[in-house]
N, C-alpha and C positions, 0 to 999 in steps of 0.2 A: 508820910507828910499828918504835917496836923492838922487843924478840925479847921483851925484861920485861914490854915495855908488853903487849903482843900478851900475853903470861903471864898475868900483874896481872890482866886484864881480861879473860881466857876461865876462872882463877879463882873472879874475881867472879861471876857469868852463875853459875858453877856451885857455890860458895854459895849462891844468891838461888835455887836451882833445887829451894836440898833443903830448903825451909818449901810448905808448900800452899800458899799464898795467894802465894811466890814463881813457881813455875808459875802457877799460874789466871795474873797476871798478864799473864803472854805469852804471852796463848793471841787475843789479840788481832792478835796476828802472828804464829802458827806457821810459817806458812809460810818469812820470812821469814830468821824464826831457828831454821829442817830448816836449808832453802840454805845459810847462815854456819855452825852443824854443819859442813856436812856435806864443800863448801870447805874449812875447817879441817884436815880429815884427810890431807890432802893433807903438810903442812905436817912439817919434819923431827925438829920438836923433839917426843923424847917424853914429856917434861911434862906435857906440852900437850894430849896422846895421852889423857895418863888424867882431864886434868880433863873433853876433851871427850865421852870416857866412861860418864864418870858425869855429865856435861849429861847425853845422850843417853838414859839408861837412869832419873833420872830422872821427865827431860822425858814422854816416850813410853808414860810411862798412863793418861793419858786420850787415851782415846778420839779430839776431837780432832786432835790433833799424830799423833796411827797414824796419820787419815786422809789427810792433809794430807799423811803419809811416804811414803803410797801409792800416793800421785797426784801428787810428788816423781819417783815413784823410787830412795828411796833405802836401801832392803833391799838397789835391785841395784848400787847404789855403794861400801855398807858389803859384801857379796861381791864388791865386787870389790876389794879392800884385801882379804879375804881370800886370794885365792887368788895375793894377792900376798906379800913377806915381812913383811907385817904380822900377818900370821891366827893370832900368839898373845894379839893388845895390841888386835883391833877385835871388841864383844859391838853384839850383833843384838836388839833383846825386839821386832822386828815379827813376830807372831805372826797 
């Protein structure tokens, strides 16, 4: 996958998640969505990280996403990025 295609795909997912219908349509695949998003956090593309943060922020308002995020340890994954040089770029809404 080219860098452009990856960024375009993540931006598309982000835009879909801005609408409540888009967020809810992902609910049945919440674990896979969260795993892909967390895997992409390690990518070097800064534009990609903006879309990832926005997408995570959008979907984690849904309780089922929060539960799946807790099950897969997403908070710990994000915390590990915050301890590194990514501290000012990562937002965590898990509480």
